[in-house]
C-alpha positions as CSV (number, residue, x, y, z in Angstrom):
1,M,-39.0,-25.4,-23.0
2,V,-39.5,-22.7,-20.4
3,N,-40.3,-25.3,-17.7
4,E,-37.3,-27.4,-18.6
5,L,-34.9,-24.4,-18.3
6,L,-36.5,-23.3,-15.0
7,F,-36.3,-26.9,-13.7
8,L,-32.6,-27.1,-14.5
9,S,-32.0,-23.7,-12.8
10,H,-34.0,-24.9,-9.9
11,I,-31.8,-28.0,-9.4
12,I,-28.6,-26.0,-9.7
13,L,-29.8,-23.4,-7.2
14,M,-31.0,-26.0,-4.7
15,L,-27.8,-28.2,-4.9
16,G,-25.6,-25.1,-4.7
17,A,-27.5,-23.9,-1.6
18,L,-26.8,-27.3,0.0
19,V,-23.0,-27.1,-0.7
20,G,-23.0,-23.5,0.6
21,A,-24.9,-24.5,3.8
22,L,-22.5,-27.3,4.4
23,L,-19.6,-24.9,4.3
24,L,-21.4,-22.5,6.7
25,G,-21.9,-25.2,9.3
26,E,-24.3,-27.7,10.7
27,H,-26.9,-25.2,11.8
28,A,-27.2,-23.7,8.3
29,L,-27.6,-27.2,6.8
30,V,-30.2,-28.2,9.4
31,A,-32.1,-25.0,8.7
32,L,-32.0,-25.6,4.9
33,I,-33.3,-29.2,5.4
34,G,-36.2,-27.9,7.5
35,L,-37.0,-25.3,4.8
36,C,-36.9,-28.0,2.1
37,G,-39.4,-30.1,4.1
38,V,-41.9,-27.2,4.4
39,L,-41.5,-26.2,0.7
40,A,-41.9,-29.8,-0.5
41,N,-45.3,-30.0,1.2
42,M,-46.3,-26.5,0.1
43,F,-45.7,-27.2,-3.6
44,V,-46.6,-30.9,-3.8
45,I,-50.1,-30.0,-5.0
46,K,-48.8,-28.1,-8.0
47,Q,-48.6,-30.1,-11.2
48,I,-46.1,-29.1,-14.0
49,G,-45.2,-30.4,-17.4
50,L,-41.6,-31.6,-17.9
51,F,-40.4,-33.2,-21.1
52,G,-44.0,-34.2,-21.9
53,L,-44.6,-35.7,-18.4
54,E,-47.0,-34.5,-15.7
55,V,-45.1,-34.3,-12.4
56,T,-45.2,-32.4,-9.1
57,A,-43.1,-29.3,-8.5
58,S,-41.7,-30.5,-5.2
59,D,-39.3,-33.3,-6.2
60,V,-36.2,-31.0,-6.0
61,Y,-37.0,-30.1,-2.4
62,M,-37.5,-33.7,-1.4
63,I,-34.2,-34.8,-2.9
64,G,-32.5,-31.7,-1.4
65,S,-33.6,-32.6,2.1
66,V,-32.5,-36.2,1.8
67,L,-29.1,-35.2,0.5
68,G,-28.8,-32.7,3.2
69,V,-29.3,-35.4,5.9
70,N,-26.6,-37.5,4.1
71,L,-24.2,-34.6,4.3
72,L,-24.8,-34.1,8.0
73,Q,-24.0,-37.8,8.6
74,E,-20.9,-37.6,6.5
75,F,-19.4,-34.4,7.8
76,Y,-20.9,-33.9,11.2
77,S,-22.6,-36.8,13.1
78,R,-25.5,-39.2,12.9
79,R,-26.9,-37.6,16.1
80,I,-27.1,-34.2,14.4
81,A,-28.7,-35.9,11.3
82,R,-31.4,-37.5,13.5
83,R,-32.1,-34.2,15.1
84,A,-32.4,-32.5,11.6
85,I,-35.0,-35.1,10.6
86,L,-37.0,-34.5,13.8
87,I,-36.8,-30.7,13.4
88,S,-37.9,-30.8,9.8
89,F,-40.8,-33.1,10.6
90,L,-41.9,-30.8,13.4
91,L,-41.6,-27.8,11.2
92,M,-43.8,-29.5,8.6
93,V,-46.5,-30.3,11.2
94,L,-46.4,-26.8,12.6
95,Y,-46.7,-25.4,9.0
96,L,-49.8,-27.5,8.4
97,V,-51.4,-26.5,11.7
98,L,-50.7,-22.8,11.4
99,S,-51.7,-22.7,7.8
100,Q,-55.1,-24.2,8.6
101,M,-55.5,-21.7,11.5
102,H,-54.7,-18.9,9.0
103,V,-57.4,-20.1,6.6
104,A,-59.9,-20.4,9.4
105,F,-59.8,-16.6,10.1
106,V,-62.9,-14.8,8.8
107,P,-61.6,-12.3,6.3
108,S,-62.7,-8.7,6.4
109,A,-65.0,-7.2,3.7
110,H,-62.0,-5.5,2.1
111,D,-59.8,-8.6,2.0
112,M,-58.7,-9.8,-1.5
113,A,-56.2,-12.6,-0.6
114,H,-58.3,-15.1,1.5
115,G,-59.6,-17.0,-1.6
116,H,-56.0,-17.5,-2.8
117,F,-54.8,-18.6,0.6
118,R,-57.7,-21.0,0.9
119,V,-56.9,-22.7,-2.4
120,L,-53.2,-22.9,-1.4
121,F,-53.5,-24.1,2.2
122,A,-56.9,-25.9,2.2
123,S,-55.9,-28.6,-0.4
124,L,-57.0,-32.2,-0.1
125,P,-56.1,-33.4,3.4
126,R,-55.2,-36.9,2.1
127,I,-52.5,-35.5,-0.2
128,I,-50.9,-33.2,2.5
129,I,-51.0,-35.8,5.3
130,S,-49.6,-38.5,3.0
131,S,-46.8,-36.2,2.0
132,V,-45.8,-35.5,5.6
133,V,-45.9,-39.2,6.7
134,V,-44.0,-40.3,3.6
135,Y,-41.4,-37.6,4.1
136,L,-40.7,-38.9,7.6
137,A,-40.6,-42.5,6.5
138,V,-38.2,-41.8,3.6
139,Q,-35.9,-39.7,5.7
140,R,-35.6,-42.4,8.3
141,F,-35.0,-45.1,5.6
142,D,-32.3,-43.0,4.0
143,Y,-30.7,-42.2,7.4
144,Y,-30.3,-45.9,8.2
145,L,-29.3,-47.0,4.7
146,Y,-26.6,-44.3,4.4
147,G,-25.2,-45.3,7.8
148,V,-25.0,-49.0,6.8
149,L,-23.3,-48.2,3.5
150,R,-20.8,-45.8,5.2
151,Q,-19.8,-48.6,7.6
152,L,-19.6,-51.2,4.9
153,T,-17.4,-49.0,2.6
154,R,-15.4,-47.7,5.5
155,G,-16.1,-44.2,4.4
156,R,-15.0,-44.6,0.8
157,W,-16.9,-43.9,-2.4
158,F,-18.7,-40.8,-1.1
159,V,-20.4,-40.0,-4.4
160,A,-21.5,-43.6,-5.1
161,R,-22.9,-44.0,-1.6
162,N,-25.0,-40.9,-2.0
163,M,-26.2,-41.9,-5.5
164,V,-27.3,-45.3,-4.2
165,T,-29.2,-44.0,-1.2
166,L,-30.8,-41.2,-3.2
167,T,-32.0,-43.6,-5.8
168,M,-33.4,-46.1,-3.3
169,S,-35.0,-43.5,-1.1
170,Q,-36.6,-41.7,-4.0
171,G,-37.9,-45.0,-5.3
172,L,-39.5,-45.6,-1.9
173,D,-40.9,-42.1,-1.9
174,T,-42.4,-42.5,-5.3
175,V,-44.2,-45.8,-4.4
176,L,-45.4,-44.7,-1.0
177,F,-46.7,-41.3,-2.0
178,T,-48.4,-42.4,-5.2
179,F,-50.3,-45.2,-3.4
180,A,-51.0,-43.1,-0.3
181,A,-52.1,-39.9,-2.0
182,L,-53.2,-40.8,-5.5
183,Y,-54.5,-44.4,-5.5
184,G,-58.1,-44.3,-6.7
185,I,-57.7,-40.8,-8.0
186,V,-55.5,-41.1,-11.1
187,A,-56.2,-43.4,-14.0
188,S,-52.9,-45.3,-14.0
189,V,-50.8,-45.5,-10.8
190,G,-48.0,-47.3,-12.6
191,A,-47.7,-44.6,-15.2
192,V,-47.6,-41.8,-12.5
193,M,-44.9,-43.7,-10.6
194,A,-42.8,-44.4,-13.7
195,F,-42.9,-40.7,-14.8
196,S,-42.2,-39.3,-11.4
197,F,-39.3,-41.7,-10.8
198,M,-37.8,-40.8,-14.2
199,I,-37.8,-37.1,-13.2
200,K,-36.3,-37.8,-9.8
201,M,-33.5,-39.9,-11.4
202,G,-32.7,-36.9,-13.6
203,I,-32.3,-34.8,-10.5
204,V,-30.1,-37.4,-8.8
205,L,-27.8,-37.5,-11.8
206,C,-27.5,-33.7,-11.7
207,A,-26.6,-34.0,-8.0
208,A,-23.5,-36.1,-8.7
209,P,-21.1,-33.3,-9.5
210,F,-22.4,-31.2,-6.6
211,I,-21.8,-34.1,-4.2
212,A,-18.2,-34.4,-5.5
213,L,-17.8,-30.7,-5.2
214,A,-19.0,-30.8,-1.6
215,R,-16.2,-33.3,-0.8
216,R,-13.5,-31.3,-2.6
217,L,-14.5,-28.0,-1.0
218,T,-14.5,-29.5,2.5
219,Q,-11.0,-30.8,1.9
220,R,-9.8,-27.5,0.4
221,F,-11.1,-25.4,3.3
222,G,-10.0,-27.7,6.0
223,L,-13.5,-28.8,6.9
224,D,-13.1,-32.5,6.0
225,V,-13.6,-35.0,8.8
226,A,-12.1,-38.4,9.6
227,I,-13.8,-41.1,7.7
228,Q,-13.5,-43.7,10.5
229,P,-15.0,-42.6,13.8
230,A,-12.9,-43.0,16.9
231,R,-13.6,-45.7,19.4
232,I,-14.1,-45.2,23.1
233,H,-14.9,-47.2,26.2
234,L,-18.5,-47.5,27.2
235,D,-17.8,-45.6,30.4
236,G,-17.0,-42.5,28.4
237,R,-13.2,-42.6,28.9
238,S,-11.2,-41.6,25.8
239,L,-8.9,-43.6,23.7
240,G,-6.1,-41.7,22.1
241,N,-6.8,-37.9,21.8
242,T,-10.6,-38.2,21.4
243,V,-12.7,-37.3,24.5
244,T,-16.5,-37.9,24.5
245,S,-19.3,-39.3,26.6
246,K,-21.9,-42.0,26.5
247,N,-24.5,-39.5,25.3
248,D,-22.8,-39.3,21.9
249,L,-22.9,-43.1,21.3
250,D,-24.8,-44.4,18.3
251,P,-27.6,-46.8,19.5
252,A,-27.0,-49.0,16.5
253,H,-23.2,-49.0,17.1
254,P,-22.6,-48.2,20.7
255,E,-18.9,-48.7,20.4
256,L,-18.5,-45.9,17.9
257,V,-18.5,-42.2,18.5
258,E,-20.6,-40.3,16.0
259,G,-18.9,-36.9,16.0
260,P,-16.0,-36.3,13.5
261,E,-12.5,-35.8,14.8
262,R,-10.5,-32.8,13.8
263,K,-6.8,-32.8,13.1
264,D,-6.1,-31.3,16.6
265,G,-7.7,-34.2,18.3
266,M,-10.8,-32.4,19.5
267,R,-14.3,-33.5,18.8
268,M,-16.4,-31.3,16.6
């Protein structure tokens, strides 16, 4: 019962931090996404028991990073969301390299921590490498899926869009990571995937009220953005009150500006 209470508190703290970072601005949200990526790979090797199931302790961080990218797309721009994915991936690679360098140092005769660091950072390379690669693949998948749904729904059904993308991205994450990291190691790959996906869906359901809260708070504090991006000419000239350049164009939709438009007509 202790693990279950900690797990619920963990979810609330992580989702609350995402909402708080959103209100603080894009830089805070990008930083939190990068932190989630590093923590997800640090704790992926720890197994915990939840509701009688054996799962990893990093699922909350993975879902938090994906939801953070969705919030960046919704309230800032797709360009910033792409940058956040790249930054988080580079931070994860840097963490892996630096942690291995740390373990490679020869400890002194009086050191008492090297053995613990070695256990933590020198885990199975297959698991860690699989986690990093799957993280990038899932983030890219969610990024494009969320963009497509946002266009199809014309910016409506904010909570539903996030629930759909989180569910599909976590399903992909579960399948890819289980096969890449655990195939041939665990007795039943299917059972591991089923149990892991059940836990992730519980986290996604808990995220729904926080997603709705994010929308309400951005509206309340005047941080909400226009649902439909403004259109511009390909030569960078503005239409209406919006001024931008070709550098802000979305490669997938070159006729659309990525950045949100404020009420005063300026581009955020």
